[in-house]
PDB file of N, CA, C and O in Angstrom:
ATOM      1  N   UNK A   1     -47.710  11.179  78.012  1.00  0.00           N
ATOM      2  CA  UNK A   1     -46.751  10.517  77.815  1.00  0.00           C
ATOM      3  C   UNK A   1     -46.165  11.296  76.058  1.00  0.00           C
ATOM      4  O   UNK A   1     -46.968  11.397  75.131  1.00  0.00           O
ATOM      5  N   UNK A   2     -44.992  11.659  75.958  1.00  0.00           N
ATOM      6  CA  UNK A   2     -44.153  12.012  74.963  1.00  0.00           C
ATOM      7  C   UNK A   2     -44.329  10.869  74.024  1.00  0.00           C
ATOM      8  O   UNK A   2     -44.435   9.725  74.464  1.00  0.00           O
ATOM      9  N   UNK A   3     -44.368  11.151  72.647  1.00  0.00           N
ATOM     10  CA  UNK A   3     -44.232  10.635  71.550  1.00  0.00           C
ATOM     11  C   UNK A   3     -42.977   9.433  71.534  1.00  0.00           C
ATOM     12  O   UNK A   3     -43.144   8.232  71.323  1.00  0.00           O
ATOM     13  N   UNK A   4     -41.684  10.136  71.821  1.00  0.00           N
ATOM     14  CA  UNK A   4     -40.514   9.293  71.951  1.00  0.00           C
ATOM     15  C   UNK A   4     -40.317   8.565  73.138  1.00  0.00           C
ATOM     16  O   UNK A   4     -39.248   7.981  73.315  1.00  0.00           O
ATOM     17  N   UNK A   5     -41.543   8.515  74.275  1.00  0.00           N
ATOM     18  CA  UNK A   5     -41.361   7.634  75.525  1.00  0.00           C
ATOM     19  C   UNK A   5     -41.904   6.278  75.026  1.00  0.00           C
ATOM     20  O   UNK A   5     -42.746   6.263  74.128  1.00  0.00           O
ATOM     21  N   UNK A   6     -41.439   5.119  75.594  1.00  0.00           N
ATOM     22  CA  UNK A   6     -42.017   3.945  75.309  1.00  0.00           C
ATOM     23  C   UNK A   6     -42.179   3.288  76.515  1.00  0.00           C
ATOM     24  O   UNK A   6     -41.307   3.442  77.370  1.00  0.00           O
ATOM     25  N   UNK A   7     -43.110   2.601  76.734  1.00  0.00           N
ATOM     26  CA  UNK A   7     -43.901   1.612  78.024  1.00  0.00           C
ATOM     27  C   UNK A   7     -43.181   0.301  77.260  1.00  0.00           C
ATOM     28  O   UNK A   7     -43.359  -0.004  76.081  1.00  0.00           O
ATOM     29  N   UNK A   8     -42.175  -0.518  78.391  1.00  0.00           N
ATOM     30  CA  UNK A   8     -41.903  -1.420  78.242  1.00  0.00           C
ATOM     31  C   UNK A   8     -42.917  -2.797  78.814  1.00  0.00           C
ATOM     32  O   UNK A   8     -43.948  -2.410  79.364  1.00  0.00           O
ATOM     33  N   UNK A   9     -42.779  -4.016  78.760  1.00  0.00           N
ATOM     34  CA  UNK A   9     -43.562  -5.084  79.450  1.00  0.00           C
ATOM     35  C   UNK A   9     -43.820  -5.030  80.972  1.00  0.00           C
ATOM     36  O   UNK A   9     -44.569  -5.792  81.582  1.00  0.00           O
ATOM     37  N   UNK A  10     -43.163  -4.118  81.448  1.00  0.00           N
ATOM     38  CA  UNK A  10     -43.598  -3.879  83.060  1.00  0.00           C
ATOM     39  C   UNK A  10     -44.023  -3.308  83.181  1.00  0.00           C
ATOM     40  O   UNK A  10     -44.375  -3.260  84.359  1.00  0.00           O
ATOM     41  N   UNK A  11     -44.641  -2.017  82.189  1.00  0.00           N
ATOM     42  CA  UNK A  11     -45.155  -0.739  82.369  1.00  0.00           C
ATOM     43  C   UNK A  11     -44.167   0.267  82.795  1.00  0.00           C
ATOM     44  O   UNK A  11     -44.595   1.316  83.276  1.00  0.00           O
ATOM     45  N   UNK A  12     -42.909   0.081  82.680  1.00  0.00           N
ATOM     46  CA  UNK A  12     -42.077   1.425  83.091  1.00  0.00           C
ATOM     47  C   UNK A  12     -41.662   2.125  81.828  1.00  0.00           C
ATOM     48  O   UNK A  12     -41.350   1.484  80.824  1.00  0.00           O
ATOM     49  N   UNK A  13     -41.657   3.537  81.877  1.00  0.00           N
ATOM     50  CA  UNK A  13     -41.784   4.532  81.056  1.00  0.00           C
ATOM     51  C   UNK A  13     -40.181   4.747  80.878  1.00  0.00           C
ATOM     52  O   UNK A  13     -39.626   5.320  81.816  1.00  0.00           O
ATOM     53  N   UNK A  14     -39.399   4.357  79.802  1.00  0.00           N
ATOM     54  CA  UNK A  14     -38.053   4.701  79.175  1.00  0.00           C
ATOM     55  C   UNK A  14     -38.276   5.580  78.176  1.00  0.00           C
ATOM     56  O   UNK A  14     -39.237   5.600  77.406  1.00  0.00           O
ATOM     57  N   UNK A  15     -36.981   6.593  78.238  1.00  0.00           N
ATOM     58  CA  UNK A  15     -37.135   7.084  76.995  1.00  0.00           C
ATOM     59  C   UNK A  15     -36.365   6.464  76.106  1.00  0.00           C
ATOM     60  O   UNK A  15     -35.426   5.763  76.483  1.00  0.00           O
ATOM     61  N   UNK A  16     -36.716   6.673  74.564  1.00  0.00           N
ATOM     62  CA  UNK A  16     -36.125   5.978  73.345  1.00  0.00           C
ATOM     63  C   UNK A  16     -35.268   5.180  73.314  1.00  0.00           C
ATOM     64  O   UNK A  16     -34.837   4.972  74.448  1.00  0.00           O
ATOM     65  N   UNK A  17     -34.666   4.463  72.368  1.00  0.00           N
ATOM     66  CA  UNK A  17     -33.927   3.508  72.455  1.00  0.00           C
ATOM     67  C   UNK A  17     -32.046   3.991  73.130  1.00  0.00           C
ATOM     68  O   UNK A  17     -31.315   4.975  73.012  1.00  0.00           O
ATOM     69  N   UNK A  18     -31.948   2.573  73.857  1.00  0.00           N
ATOM     70  CA  UNK A  18     -30.665   2.947  74.292  1.00  0.00           C
ATOM     71  C   UNK A  18     -29.564   3.102  73.291  1.00  0.00           C
ATOM     72  O   UNK A  18     -29.822   2.636  72.181  1.00  0.00           O
ATOM     73  N   UNK A  19     -28.447   3.632  73.440  1.00  0.00           N
ATOM     74  CA  UNK A  19     -27.101   3.820  72.741  1.00  0.00           C
ATOM     75  C   UNK A  19     -26.175   3.115  73.254  1.00  0.00           C
ATOM     76  O   UNK A  19     -25.903   3.053  74.453  1.00  0.00           O
ATOM     77  N   UNK A  20     -25.564   2.460  72.232  1.00  0.00           N
ATOM     78  CA  UNK A  20     -24.585   1.745  72.453  1.00  0.00           C
ATOM     79  C   UNK A  20     -23.182   2.207  73.197  1.00  0.00           C
ATOM     80  O   UNK A  20     -22.435   2.976  72.591  1.00  0.00           O
ATOM     81  N   UNK A  21     -22.863   1.773  74.399  1.00  0.00           N
ATOM     82  CA  UNK A  21     -21.580   2.447  74.797  1.00  0.00           C
ATOM     83  C   UNK A  21     -20.711   2.467  74.043  1.00  0.00           C
ATOM     84  O   UNK A  21     -20.506   1.389  73.487  1.00  0.00           O
ATOM     85  N   UNK A  22     -19.885   3.528  73.689  1.00  0.00           N
ATOM     86  CA  UNK A  22     -18.817   3.871  73.151  1.00  0.00           C
ATOM     87  C   UNK A  22     -17.406   2.961  73.647  1.00  0.00           C
ATOM     88  O   UNK A  22     -17.106   2.939  74.841  1.00  0.00           O
ATOM     89  N   UNK A  23     -16.677   2.306  72.736  1.00  0.00           N
ATOM     90  CA  UNK A  23     -15.361   1.651  72.769  1.00  0.00           C
ATOM     91  C   UNK A  23     -14.372   2.501  73.575  1.00  0.00           C
ATOM     92  O   UNK A  23     -14.307   3.702  73.315  1.00  0.00           O
ATOM     93  N   UNK A  24     -13.592   1.972  74.538  1.00  0.00           N
ATOM     94  CA  UNK A  24     -12.543   2.753  75.200  1.00  0.00           C
ATOM     95  C   UNK A  24     -11.456   3.011  74.041  1.00  0.00           C
ATOM     96  O   UNK A  24     -11.411   2.173  73.141  1.00  0.00           O
ATOM     97  N   UNK A  25     -10.817   3.807  74.008  1.00  0.00           N
ATOM     98  CA  UNK A  25      -9.635   4.288  73.601  1.00  0.00           C
ATOM     99  C   UNK A  25      -8.446   3.533  73.800  1.00  0.00           C
ATOM    100  O   UNK A  25      -8.182   3.271  74.974  1.00  0.00           O
ATOM    101  N   UNK A  26      -7.743   3.164  73.004  1.00  0.00           N
ATOM    102  CA  UNK A  26      -6.533   2.780  73.474  1.00  0.00           C
ATOM    103  C   UNK A  26      -5.527   3.769  73.811  1.00  0.00           C
ATOM    104  O   UNK A  26      -5.463   4.910  73.353  1.00  0.00           O
ATOM    105  N   UNK A  27      -4.598   3.127  74.814  1.00  0.00           N
ATOM    106  CA  UNK A  27      -3.467   4.534  75.253  1.00  0.00           C
ATOM    107  C   UNK A  27      -3.001   5.217  73.969  1.00  0.00           C
ATOM    108  O   UNK A  27      -3.615   6.240  73.662  1.00  0.00           O
ATOM    109  N   UNK A  28      -2.140   4.862  73.276  1.00  0.00           N
ATOM    110  CA  UNK A  28      -1.571   5.373  72.077  1.00  0.00           C
ATOM    111  C   UNK A  28      -2.429   6.110  70.988  1.00  0.00           C
ATOM    112  O   UNK A  28      -1.903   6.814  70.126  1.00  0.00           O
ATOM    113  N   UNK A  29      -3.798   5.903  71.081  1.00  0.00           N
ATOM    114  CA  UNK A  29      -4.518   6.710  70.150  1.00  0.00           C
ATOM    115  C   UNK A  29      -4.854   7.863  70.721  1.00  0.00           C
ATOM    116  O   UNK A  29      -5.400   8.687  69.986  1.00  0.00           O
ATOM    117  N   UNK A  30      -4.630   8.209  72.097  1.00  0.00           N
ATOM    118  CA  UNK A  30      -5.177   9.320  72.618  1.00  0.00           C
ATOM    119  C   UNK A  30      -3.604  10.156  72.897  1.00  0.00           C
ATOM    120  O   UNK A  30      -3.632  11.236  73.486  1.00  0.00           O
ATOM    121  N   UNK A  31      -2.424   9.638  72.486  1.00  0.00           N
ATOM    122  CA  UNK A  31      -1.125   9.962  72.781  1.00  0.00           C
ATOM    123  C   UNK A  31      -0.676  11.445  72.394  1.00  0.00           C
ATOM    124  O   UNK A  31      -0.574  11.901  71.256  1.00  0.00           O
ATOM    125  N   UNK A  32      -0.430  12.094  73.615  1.00  0.00           N
ATOM    126  CA  UNK A  32      -0.018  13.383  73.157  1.00  0.00           C
ATOM    127  C   UNK A  32       1.192  13.645  72.798  1.00  0.00           C
ATOM    128  O   UNK A  32       2.066  12.909  73.256  1.00  0.00           O
ATOM    129  N   UNK A  33       1.529  14.593  72.021  1.00  0.00           N
ATOM    130  CA  UNK A  33       2.640  15.040  71.328  1.00  0.00           C
ATOM    131  C   UNK A  33       3.562  14.609  72.477  1.00  0.00           C
ATOM    132  O   UNK A  33       4.243  13.584  72.513  1.00  0.00           O
ATOM    133  N   UNK A  34       3.458  15.660  73.498  1.00  0.00           N
ATOM    134  CA  UNK A  34       4.325  15.750  74.786  1.00  0.00           C
ATOM    135  C   UNK A  34       5.059  14.237  75.273  1.00  0.00           C
ATOM    136  O   UNK A  34       6.234  14.287  75.635  1.00  0.00           O
ATOM    137  N   UNK A  35       4.655  13.489  75.272  1.00  0.00           N
ATOM    138  CA  UNK A  35       4.819  11.957  75.541  1.00  0.00           C
ATOM    139  C   UNK A  35       5.868  11.833  75.028  1.00  0.00           C
ATOM    140  O   UNK A  35       6.853  11.702  75.754  1.00  0.00           O
ATOM    141  N   UNK A  36       6.027  11.834  73.417  1.00  0.00           N
ATOM    142  CA  UNK A  36       7.069  11.900  72.599  1.00  0.00           C
ATOM    143  C   UNK A  36       8.155  12.688  72.690  1.00  0.00           C
ATOM    144  O   UNK A  36       9.224  12.368  72.171  1.00  0.00           O
ATOM    145  N   UNK A  37       7.986  13.757  73.338  1.00  0.00           N
ATOM    146  CA  UNK A  37       8.977  14.663  73.735  1.00  0.00           C
ATOM    147  C   UNK A  37      10.017  13.970  74.796  1.00  0.00           C
ATOM    148  O   UNK A  37      11.200  13.630  74.755  1.00  0.00           O
ATOM    149  N   UNK A  38       8.858  13.934  75.864  1.00  0.00           N
ATOM    150  CA  UNK A  38       9.481  13.238  77.023  1.00  0.00           C
ATOM    151  C   UNK A  38      10.350  12.178  77.005  1.00  0.00           C
ATOM    152  O   UNK A  38      11.348  12.173  77.726  1.00  0.00           O
ATOM    153  N   UNK A  39      10.050  11.181  76.178  1.00  0.00           N
ATOM    154  CA  UNK A  39      10.699   9.961  75.513  1.00  0.00           C
ATOM    155  C   UNK A  39      12.078  10.368  74.997  1.00  0.00           C
ATOM    156  O   UNK A  39      13.121   9.899  75.453  1.00  0.00           O
ATOM    157  N   UNK A  40      12.001  11.486  73.782  1.00  0.00           N
ATOM    158  CA  UNK A  40      13.331  12.086  73.564  1.00  0.00           C
ATOM    159  C   UNK A  40      14.290  12.409  74.119  1.00  0.00           C
ATOM    160  O   UNK A  40      15.448  12.116  73.821  1.00  0.00           O
ATOM    161  N   UNK A  41      13.788  13.271  75.291  1.00  0.00           N
ATOM    162  CA  UNK A  41      14.758  13.629  76.280  1.00  0.00           C
ATOM    163  C   UNK A  41      15.283  12.782  77.346  1.00  0.00           C
ATOM    164  O   UNK A  41      16.270  13.065  78.026  1.00  0.00           O
ATOM    165  N   UNK A  42      14.557  11.703  77.459  1.00  0.00           N
ATOM    166  CA  UNK A  42      15.563  10.629  77.914  1.00  0.00           C
ATOM    167  C   UNK A  42      16.631   9.819  77.479  1.00  0.00           C
ATOM    168  O   UNK A  42      17.446   9.135  78.097  1.00  0.00           O
ATOM    169  N   UNK A  43      16.445  10.052  76.247  1.00  0.00           N
ATOM    170  CA  UNK A  43      17.362   9.060  75.375  1.00  0.00           C
ATOM    171  C   UNK A  43      18.930   9.959  75.665  1.00  0.00           C
ATOM    172  O   UNK A  43      19.065  11.169  75.842  1.00  0.00           O
ATOM    173  N   UNK A  44      20.094   8.779  75.634  1.00  0.00           N
ATOM    174  CA  UNK A  44      21.026   9.067  75.641  1.00  0.00           C
ATOM    175  C   UNK A  44      21.624  10.108  74.729  1.00  0.00           C
ATOM    176  O   UNK A  44      21.241   9.994  73.565  1.00  0.00           O
ATOM    177  N   UNK A  45      22.728  11.401  75.038  1.00  0.00           N
ATOM    178  CA  UNK A  45      23.001  12.041  74.513  1.00  0.00           C
ATOM    179  C   UNK A  45      23.278  11.840  72.517  1.00  0.00           C
ATOM    180  O   UNK A  45      22.688  12.396  71.590  1.00  0.00           O
ATOM    181  N   UNK A  46      24.306  10.910  72.509  1.00  0.00           N
ATOM    182  CA  UNK A  46      24.970   9.972  71.446  1.00  0.00           C
ATOM    183  C   UNK A  46      23.701   9.759  70.373  1.00  0.00           C
ATOM    184  O   UNK A  46      23.757  10.040  69.176  1.00  0.00           O
ATOM    185  N   UNK A  47      22.741   9.293  70.955  1.00  0.00           N
ATOM    186  CA  UNK A  47      21.694   8.569  70.028  1.00  0.00           C
ATOM    187  C   UNK A  47      20.758   9.496  69.603  1.00  0.00           C
ATOM    188  O   UNK A  47      20.226   9.465  68.493  1.00  0.00           O
ATOM    189  N   UNK A  48      20.500  10.495  70.645  1.00  0.00           N
ATOM    190  CA  UNK A  48      19.567  11.977  70.120  1.00  0.00           C
ATOM    191  C   UNK A  48      20.750  12.883  69.112  1.00  0.00           C
ATOM    192  O   UNK A  48      20.341  13.647  68.237  1.00  0.00           O
ATOM    193  N   UNK A  49      21.948  12.718  69.319  1.00  0.00           N
ATOM    194  CA  UNK A  49      22.573  13.491  68.263  1.00  0.00           C
ATOM    195  C   UNK A  49      22.408  12.975  66.933  1.00  0.00           C
ATOM    196  O   UNK A  49      22.338  13.608  65.880  1.00  0.00           O
ATOM    197  N   UNK A  50      22.349  11.605  67.148  1.00  0.00           N
ATOM    198  CA  UNK A  50      22.605  10.799  65.553  1.00  0.00           C
ATOM    199  C   UNK A  50      20.874  10.817  65.060  1.00  0.00           C
ATOM    200  O   UNK A  50      20.541  10.817  63.875  1.00  0.00           O
ATOM    201  N   UNK A  51      20.113  10.827  65.952  1.00  0.00           N
ATOM    202  CA  UNK A  51      18.791  11.008  65.247  1.00  0.00           C
ATOM    203  C   UNK A  51      18.829  12.360  64.587  1.00  0.00           C
ATOM    204  O   UNK A  51      18.500  12.391  63.401  1.00  0.00           O
ATOM    205  N   UNK A  52      19.162  13.426  65.146  1.00  0.00           N
ATOM    206  CA  UNK A  52      19.234  15.296  64.498  1.00  0.00           C
ATOM    207  C   UNK A  52      19.550  15.050  64.071  1.00  0.00           C
ATOM    208  O   UNK A  52      18.774  15.108  63.117  1.00  0.00           O
ATOM    209  N   UNK A  53      20.902  14.355  63.549  1.00  0.00           N
ATOM    210  CA  UNK A  53      22.033  14.223  62.001  1.00  0.00           C
ATOM    211  C   UNK A  53      21.044  13.673  61.031  1.00  0.00           C
ATOM    212  O   UNK A  53      20.894  14.181  59.919  1.00  0.00           O
ATOM    213  N   UNK A  54      20.228  12.422  61.528  1.00  0.00           N
ATOM    214  CA  UNK A  54      19.481  11.856  60.563  1.00  0.00           C
ATOM    215  C   UNK A  54      18.313  12.836  59.825  1.00  0.00           C
ATOM    216  O   UNK A  54      18.091  12.822  58.615  1.00  0.00           O
ATOM    217  N   UNK A  55      17.626  13.675  60.796  1.00  0.00           N
ATOM    218  CA  UNK A  55      16.691  14.358  60.221  1.00  0.00           C
ATOM    219  C   UNK A  55      17.431  15.477  59.445  1.00  0.00           C
ATOM    220  O   UNK A  55      17.163  15.721  58.269  1.00  0.00           O
ATOM    221  N   UNK A  56      18.129  15.974  59.966  1.00  0.00           N
ATOM    222  CA  UNK A  56      19.127  17.312  59.117  1.00  0.00           C
ATOM    223  C   UNK A  56      19.602  17.098  57.729  1.00  0.00           C
ATOM    224  O   UNK A  56      19.700  17.985  56.882  1.00  0.00           O
ATOM    225  N   UNK A  57      19.920  15.712  57.553  1.00  0.00           N
ATOM    226  CA  UNK A  57      20.590  15.261  56.445  1.00  0.00           C
ATOM    227  C   UNK A  57      19.553  14.412  55.302  1.00  0.00           C
ATOM    228  O   UNK A  57      19.923  13.944  54.226  1.00  0.00           O
ATOM    229  N   UNK A  58      18.263  14.373  55.835  1.00  0.00           N
ATOM    230  CA  UNK A  58      16.873  13.487  54.956  1.00  0.00           C
ATOM    231  C   UNK A  58      16.970  14.319  53.762  1.00  0.00           C
ATOM    232  O   UNK A  58      16.804  15.536  53.843  1.00  0.00           O
ATOM    233  N   UNK A  59      17.238  13.720  52.631  1.00  0.00           N
ATOM    234  CA  UNK A  59      17.432  14.012  51.316  1.00  0.00           C
ATOM    235  C   UNK A  59      15.774  14.017  50.914  1.00  0.00           C
ATOM    236  O   UNK A  59      15.322  14.918  50.208  1.00  0.00           O
ATOM    237  N   UNK A  60      15.086  13.134  51.332  1.00  0.00           N
ATOM    238  CA  UNK A  60      13.617  13.054  50.700  1.00  0.00           C
ATOM    239  C   UNK A  60      12.569  13.863  51.934  1.00  0.00           C
ATOM    240  O   UNK A  60      11.438  13.439  52.175  1.00  0.00           O
ATOM    241  N   UNK A  61      13.060  14.851  52.505  1.00  0.00           N
ATOM    242  CA  UNK A  61      12.083  15.639  53.505  1.00  0.00           C
ATOM    243  C   UNK A  61      11.105  14.505  54.106  1.00  0.00           C
ATOM    244  O   UNK A  61       9.928  14.757  54.361  1.00  0.00           O
ATOM    245  N   UNK A  62      11.490  13.663  54.242  1.00  0.00           N
ATOM    246  CA  UNK A  62      10.793  12.847  55.024  1.00  0.00           C
ATOM    247  C   UNK A  62      10.438  12.900  56.585  1.00  0.00           C
ATOM    248  O   UNK A  62       9.365  12.572  57.092  1.00  0.00           O
ATOM    249  N   UNK A  63      11.174  13.213  57.003  1.00  0.00           N
ATOM    250  CA  UNK A  63      11.059  13.920  58.454  1.00  0.00           C
ATOM    251  C   UNK A  63      10.964  15.425  58.593  1.00  0.00           C
ATOM    252  O   UNK A  63      11.900  16.165  58.290  1.00  0.00           O
ATOM    253  N   UNK A  64      10.048  15.762  58.962  1.00  0.00           N
ATOM    254  CA  UNK A  64       9.689  17.455  59.136  1.00  0.00           C
ATOM    255  C   UNK A  64      10.394  17.734  60.581  1.00  0.00           C
ATOM    256  O   UNK A  64      10.907  18.819  60.854  1.00  0.00           O
ATOM    257  N   UNK A  65      10.366  16.881  61.264  1.00  0.00           N
ATOM    258  CA  UNK A  65      10.968  17.039  62.620  1.00  0.00           C
ATOM    259  C   UNK A  65      11.643  15.654  63.235  1.00  0.00           C
ATOM    260  O   UNK A  65      11.522  14.506  62.809  1.00  0.00           O
ATOM    261  N   UNK A  66      12.404  16.145  64.395  1.00  0.00           N
ATOM    262  CA  UNK A  66      12.691  15.162  64.977  1.00  0.00           C
ATOM    263  C   UNK A  66      11.635  13.925  65.896  1.00  0.00           C
ATOM    264  O   UNK A  66      11.794  12.743  66.201  1.00  0.00           O
ATOM    265  N   UNK A  67      10.595  14.883  66.095  1.00  0.00           N
ATOM    266  CA  UNK A  67       9.336  14.041  66.457  1.00  0.00           C
ATOM    267  C   UNK A  67       9.205  13.203  65.641  1.00  0.00           C
ATOM    268  O   UNK A  67       9.569  12.043  65.831  1.00  0.00           O
ATOM    269  N   UNK A  68       8.518  13.725  64.284  1.00  0.00           N
ATOM    270  CA  UNK A  68       8.470  12.907  63.355  1.00  0.00           C
ATOM    271  C   UNK A  68       8.987  11.470  62.895  1.00  0.00           C
ATOM    272  O   UNK A  68       8.489  10.382  62.603  1.00  0.00           O
ATOM    273  N   UNK A  69      10.358  12.094  62.993  1.00  0.00           N
ATOM    274  CA  UNK A  69      11.381  10.553  63.212  1.00  0.00           C
ATOM    275  C   UNK A  69      11.374   9.625  64.068  1.00  0.00           C
ATOM    276  O   UNK A  69      11.583   8.436  63.828  1.00  0.00           O
ATOM    277  N   UNK A  70      11.066  10.248  65.415  1.00  0.00           N
ATOM    278  CA  UNK A  70      10.774   9.053  66.472  1.00  0.00           C
ATOM    279  C   UNK A  70       9.631   8.531  66.517  1.00  0.00           C
ATOM    280  O   UNK A  70       9.543   7.511  67.200  1.00  0.00           O
ATOM    281  N   UNK A  71       8.796   8.872  66.051  1.00  0.00           N
ATOM    282  CA  UNK A  71       7.234   8.646  65.752  1.00  0.00           C
ATOM    283  C   UNK A  71       7.277   7.006  64.431  1.00  0.00           C
ATOM    284  O   UNK A  71       6.871   5.845  64.474  1.00  0.00           O
ATOM    285  N   UNK A  72       7.698   7.502  63.858  1.00  0.00           N
ATOM    286  CA  UNK A  72       8.402   6.811  62.662  1.00  0.00           C
ATOM    287  C   UNK A  72       8.713   5.525  63.275  1.00  0.00           C
ATOM    288  O   UNK A  72       8.016   4.514  63.358  1.00  0.00           O
ATOM    289  N   UNK A  73       9.928   5.765  63.700  1.00  0.00           N
ATOM    290  CA  UNK A  73      11.041   4.589  64.310  1.00  0.00           C
ATOM    291  C   UNK A  73      10.110   3.972  65.246  1.00  0.00           C
ATOM    292  O   UNK A  73       9.895   2.809  64.905  1.00  0.00           O
ATOM    293  N   UNK A  74       9.431   4.339  66.375  1.00  0.00           N
ATOM    294  CA  UNK A  74       8.905   3.467  67.222  1.00  0.00           C
ATOM    295  C   UNK A  74       7.539   2.571  66.298  1.00  0.00           C
ATOM    296  O   UNK A  74       7.326   1.415  66.663  1.00  0.00           O
ATOM    297  N   UNK A  75       6.951   2.963  65.510  1.00  0.00           N
ATOM    298  CA  UNK A  75       6.212   2.360  64.579  1.00  0.00           C
ATOM    299  C   UNK A  75       6.992   1.167  63.808  1.00  0.00           C
ATOM    300  O   UNK A  75       6.515   0.034  63.749  1.00  0.00           O
ATOM    301  N   UNK A  76       7.942   1.436  63.360  1.00  0.00           N
ATOM    302  CA  UNK A  76       8.661   0.499  62.752  1.00  0.00           C
ATOM    303  C   UNK A  76       8.901  -0.662  63.526  1.00  0.00           C
ATOM    304  O   UNK A  76       8.804  -1.761  62.978  1.00  0.00           O
ATOM    305  N   UNK A  77       9.285  -0.549  65.056  1.00  0.00           N
ATOM    306  CA  UNK A  77       9.569  -1.144  65.816  1.00  0.00           C
ATOM    307  C   UNK A  77       8.386  -1.740  66.332  1.00  0.00           C
ATOM    308  O   UNK A  77       8.623  -2.883  66.721  1.00  0.00           O
ATOM    309  N   UNK A  78       7.342  -1.438  66.463  1.00  0.00           N
ATOM    310  CA  UNK A  78       6.050  -2.194  66.834  1.00  0.00           C
ATOM    311  C   UNK A  78       5.632  -2.895  65.802  1.00  0.00           C
ATOM    312  O   UNK A  78       4.828  -3.785  66.081  1.00  0.00           O
ATOM    313  N   UNK A  79       5.994  -2.745  64.437  1.00  0.00           N
ATOM    314  CA  UNK A  79       5.729  -3.556  63.385  1.00  0.00           C
ATOM    315  C   UNK A  79       6.546  -5.049  63.427  1.00  0.00           C
ATOM    316  O   UNK A  79       6.097  -6.183  63.259  1.00  0.00           O
ATOM    317  N   UNK A  80       7.853  -4.609  63.704  1.00  0.00           N
ATOM    318  CA  UNK A  80       8.916  -5.733  63.961  1.00  0.00           C
ATOM    319  C   UNK A  80       8.543  -6.675  65.530  1.00  0.00           C
ATOM    320  O   UNK A  80       8.836  -7.852  65.740  1.00  0.00           O
ATOM    321  N   UNK A  81       7.998  -5.954  66.244  1.00  0.00           N
ATOM    322  CA  UNK A  81       7.348  -6.997  67.259  1.00  0.00           C
ATOM    323  C   UNK A  81       6.265  -8.018  66.973  1.00  0.00           C
ATOM    324  O   UNK A  81       6.023  -9.191  67.257  1.00  0.00           O
ATOM    325  N   UNK A  82       5.556  -6.712  66.059  1.00  0.00           N
ATOM    326  CA  UNK A  82       4.071  -7.741  65.678  1.00  0.00           C
ATOM    327  C   UNK A  82       4.660  -9.180  64.968  1.00  0.00           C
ATOM    328  O   UNK A  82       4.240 -10.273  65.350  1.00  0.00           O
ATOM    329  N   UNK A  83       5.446  -9.078  64.139  1.00  0.00           N
ATOM    330  CA  UNK A  83       6.267  -9.851  63.276  1.00  0.00           C
ATOM    331  C   UNK A  83       6.768 -11.323  64.211  1.00  0.00           C
ATOM    332  O   UNK A  83       6.461 -12.509  64.100  1.00  0.00           O
ATOM    333  N   UNK A  84       7.413 -10.791  64.878  1.00  0.00           N
ATOM    334  CA  UNK A  84       7.946 -11.432  66.049  1.00  0.00           C
ATOM    335  C   UNK A  84       6.998 -12.455  66.723  1.00  0.00           C
ATOM    336  O   UNK A  84       7.268 -13.638  66.935  1.00  0.00           O
ATOM    337  N   UNK A  85       5.860 -11.822  67.022  1.00  0.00           N
ATOM    338  CA  UNK A  85       4.845 -12.474  67.832  1.00  0.00           C
ATOM    339  C   UNK A  85       3.849 -13.476  66.924  1.00  0.00           C
ATOM    340  O   UNK A  85       3.169 -14.331  67.491  1.00  0.00           O
ATOM    341  N   UNK A  86       3.820 -13.302  65.482  1.00  0.00           N
ATOM    342  CA  UNK A  86       3.160 -13.984  64.736  1.00  0.00           C
ATOM    343  C   UNK A  86       3.445 -15.088  64.182  1.00  0.00           C
ATOM    344  O   UNK A  86       2.621 -15.882  63.728  1.00  0.00           O
ATOM    345  N   UNK A  87       4.830 -15.229  64.184  1.00  0.00           N
ATOM    346  CA  UNK A  87       5.971 -16.297  63.639  1.00  0.00           C
ATOM    347  C   UNK A  87       5.748 -17.403  64.240  1.00  0.00           C
ATOM    348  O   UNK A  87       6.460 -18.382  64.017  1.00  0.00           O
TER     349      UNK A  87
END
């Protein structure tokens, strides 16, 4: 028997301690940037043009791309929804 093998009370050989299973990731934690791009493509044209204008005129360079703008806008909406739920 190897040194890292253990024998439990029933005499069954087991390899070392078991590791805890990894918790499942939430869908938005593994979201691909292509998802955001597809979301953008489905926007009505006036809204998309307005968003592009905001990004182009951003004085603070807060939004480096249209995708960054949408990500931040989506996060703000999520926070607003959370606040509604906790009231």
